[in-house]
C-alpha positions in Angstrom: 55.4 19.0 -59.6 55.4 15.8 -57.6 54.6 17.7 -54.3 51.7 19.5 -56.1 50.3 16.3 -57.5 50.6 14.6 -54.1 48.7 17.5 -52.3 46.2 17.5 -55.1 45.6 13.6 -54.6 45.2 14.2 -50.8 42.6 16.9 -51.5 40.7 14.6 -53.9 40.9 11.7 -51.3 39.4 13.9 -48.6 36.6 15.0 -50.9 36.0 11.3 -51.7 36.0 10.4 -48.1 33.3 13.0 -47.3 31.1 11.3 -49.9 31.9 7.7 -49.2 31.9 7.4 -45.4 28.3 8.6 -45.1 27.3 6.2 -48.0 29.0 3.3 -46.2 27.1 4.2 -42.9 23.8 4.3 -44.6 24.4 1.3 -47.0 26.8 -1.1 -45.4 26.8 -3.4 -48.5 29.1 -0.8 -50.1 31.7 -1.8 -47.7 32.6 -4.9 -49.6 33.7 -3.1 -52.9 35.3 -0.4 -50.9 37.5 -3.0 -49.0 38.2 -4.8 -52.3 39.3 -1.5 -53.9 41.5 -0.8 -50.9 43.2 -4.1 -51.2 43.9 -3.6 -54.8 45.3 -0.1 -54.2 47.5 -1.5 -51.5 48.8 -4.3 -53.8 49.6 -1.8 -56.5 51.4 0.5 -54.1 53.4 -2.5 -52.8 54.3 -3.4 -56.4 55.5 0.1 -57.0 57.5 0.5 -53.9 58.9 -3.1 -53.9 62.2 -3.7 -52.4 62.7 -0.1 -51.5 60.5 -0.4 -48.5 63.4 -0.8 -46.2 64.5 2.6 -47.1 61.2 4.2 -45.9 61.7 4.9 -42.2 61.1 8.0 -40.2 60.4 11.4 -41.5 63.8 12.0 -43.4 64.4 15.2 -41.7 67.7 14.0 -40.0 69.0 12.6 -43.2 68.3 15.9 -45.0 70.0 17.9 -42.1 73.1 15.6 -42.4 73.3 16.1 -46.1 72.9 20.0 -45.8 75.7 20.1 -42.9 78.2 18.3 -45.3 77.5 21.0 -48.0 
């Protein structure tokens, strides 16, 4: 369910980008609210991730392979 939601969010972000980027090009004043929204989203994500940021390195594939070899 989490992976499906993540992929859906990526699809929605791509659709949003196809709408927003041409708008930002034709009306540069919209860049200000766009940047403010980006900083707000960044802040919320940093609060959610919190202290676990040190564990977020690399792709995770070697760790999964090591776990599977032990089983």
